[in-house]
C-alpha positions, 0 to 999 in steps of 0.5 A: 463472468469477468475476473476482478482486479485490485489496483493498490497504491500503498501510501505513507512510510515503508511499514505502512506500505508493507502492511497495505500490500500484505492486506492486498495480497491476502485479499486477492489470494482469497478472491483469486484475482490479480493485483497491481501495485502503484508504488508512489516515489514521493516525499513520504518514501523517496525510494522505488520499490525495486531498490528495496525489494526483489520482485514481488509476486504481483505486478508493480509500477513505480510512479513519481510524485503525487500525480497518481494519488486519487484524492477528492478535491473541492476544485472540480477540475482537479477531479477530472484527471482522476475520473478520466484515469478511472474510466480509461482503466475501467475501475468500478470501485474507487477507494481513494485515500480520502474515501478510506479515511471517511470509511474509517473515521472512528477507527473501529474494528467494525469499520475495517470489517465493513470496508474489507467486506466491500472490497471482497464483494466487489472483487468477487463480482468481477469488478476492478477496485482501486485502493489507496491508503496507508491505514491498517485494514486487517491483520495480515501477517504473511510478509514472506513475499518481501525479500530485500535486495542483496545490498540491503540484506547484506546490511541487515546480516551485518547488523544482526551479527553484532546482536547477542541472542536474547539481548536485543530490542527493536524500536520503530522510529516513525518518519515524523519522529526524526527531523533528519529523515524528514529533511533528507528522505 
């Protein structure tokens, strides 16, 4: 029996991508299959993965722009490129951004469990799965494999040295909350 393989293309901002990669690593470890990340350098996050993190424990490739985003299109000729890529790479299960949105239309725990079970089942059957999303799929909390590059870690350490223990708060500012970041990201 052939071994399954997961190709994941995390989308959105940094936190969404980290969450998707944590899920993908959890699933591939659970199924004992290989994982490859296609990291989009695009308007959502204009930074190659190797400029943010030290090498991850799975293969990563930076792809630029939206040329690898597998979105369904009503125009038949736009789908051809995606299908050719899928065939050449022997992808058996295609969970593009739009497919995931459709599967999670009600954003329920049950829908996420069904989608996760579909991915696990396909991987265990030795199939190759393509997953492109920025959506929350499962609560995978192990992010220890994300180690910032030295320049970023130095900045983190510098900022943390100014915090008083027990008197600090964290705030998550999304890309869409910050006009300057949208214009300059």
